[in-house]
C-alpha positions, 0 to 999 in steps of 0.5 A: 499500500505504501509503494502504491501511494509513493509511486502515485506521488512520484507519477504526479511529479514525473510521469513514469507511466510511459515506462511502468504501465502495461502496454499492449505488446504490439504498441511499441511501448511494451516492456516485460517488466510492465507485467508487474510494474503496472499494478503500482500505478493508478489513474487517479486518487479515487482509483488509488483509494479504492484499491488500497481499501480493498487490499487492506480489507481482504489482504490483512486477514489473508496475510495473517493466515498465510504469512508474508511470503505466501501473501506476496506469492498470491499478489504476484500470481494475481498481478501476473495473471491479470496482466496476461489476460489483459494482454490477450484481451488487447490482442483480441480487441486491438486495444492500444490502451495501457493498463494501470492499477492493483485491481487484478491483485485485489480481485485475486485476494477477493476470490481467495477471501471468498473461497477461504471464508465463504460464509463470512458476512461482509458489508461492501461499500457498493452495494451497502448490503450485508452478504456472504463473502462467497455471494460477494465474489460471485456477484462481482465476478459476474458483474466484471464479466458482463461489463467486460463483454459490453465493450470498451469502458476504460476499465480493465474488466478482464484484468480483474477476472485474470486476477481472480484466475491467478488466485484460483490457480495459486490456491489450486497449486497450494492444495496440490489439485489438478492441474498441478498434480497430486496433493502436497 
């Protein structure tokens, strides 16, 4: 959270988005480091605030449960999967827009939270209705898919879904389930 906030402040003073945002592969601006660095950039203060709020809300408990090393592995898996899915989406749609934000990591943590604590009652900001974590994850996953299929919105909906995919694959790996082989 501190790194994202510091990078946001640096980006206000000296635009670093040109090097760190995730640009489509054929754009002429793509660099392999962008598969990770895009997650530290944010478009505006509200984008930063809501991503950091989500990381705190869902990430704090998951980090206590897993420990710092596994927590960072989950964040990395979610960020990388979100980047790969977004790059594939850009190829399919021909989009040239760069991607920024930790939303893929946040959606990975959200899926993890919902899988580990499915019956925990949470009170989301939007909508402010108490619901089980499992329901919250399903609703937000379905919304991301529907919004992503509606066309360009300026939001990387498929990166969000990619973050969820990365978290799901990491949880499968940790549990030793298919497609990764026998139980560990």
